N, C-alpha and C positions, 0 to 999 in steps of 0.2 A: 864204053871206056874199057880198055884192056885191063885184065886182072893185075898186071904188073904196075900199071899206073895207080890203081886203087890201093895196092900195097904201099907204094911210095907215098901217096897222099895220107894214108893211115899213119905212117911213120912220122911224117911232118906234122900232122895234126896232134899226135901225142906229144910232140916237142913244143906245142903251143902255136903252131902256124895257123892263124885265123883264116887265111885264104884257102888252105888245104881243107880245114874243117868245113868251111862253107861249100867247097866243091863236093865233098862227100855228102853233105846234106842235100845239095841240089841233085846229086846222083840218086839218092834214096827217094827224093820226091818224084823224080822222073820215072823211077821204077815202081812206085807205089808201095815202098817198104813201110811196114808198120813199126814194130818194136825197134828195129835197127835204125829206122829213120828218126824215131824219137830220141834214141841214144845219141845219134849224130847231131840232132838239134841241141841237146843239152851240152854236148861237147863244144859245138860252135859258140853257144852262149857263154860257156865257161872261158873260152880263149879270147873272147871279145870280138867275134866275127861281126861284120856289118849285116845284121839280120834285118829283113824287111817284114812288113805286116804279113805277107803271104807265108813266110816261114813260121811265124807265130800261129797263124791260122791252121797251117798244116799240122803243127804239133798239137794244137788244141783238138783238131779232128781225130787224130790218132789216139790221144789220151782219153778222149770222151768215149771211145769204143772199148776201153780196157776196164776191167773190174778193179776194185781197190787193191786187192792183194798183189796181182801181177804189176799194177802200176807202181805200188810202193817198192816192190822188188827191183823194178827197172830203175827207179830213182836212186835206190841204194847202190845199185851197180854203177850208175853214172857217178855217184859221189865217190865210190872207191876208185874209179878210174881217173876222175878229173878234179877231185876235191869238193868241198862243200859248196862251192860256187855253182855247182850243177843243180842244187836244190831250188 
């Protein structure tokens, strides 16, 4: 996916576009992103994207590899970005 498309998806996702948030999550999953993938999962969840079990499994795998401090910081970052629904 070209960077320009990723930038546009990010703009749309920040405005609450669930399809854009899901597309970003799919991109992160395909690229094997860790931290950013988990942030995108939380964003997709926050905007009500149609998440499947594989999305939840991916987020669980990523989160399970993080220690408590970095995980808490990531959740706090997601909450600042997307509101308390990210928790």
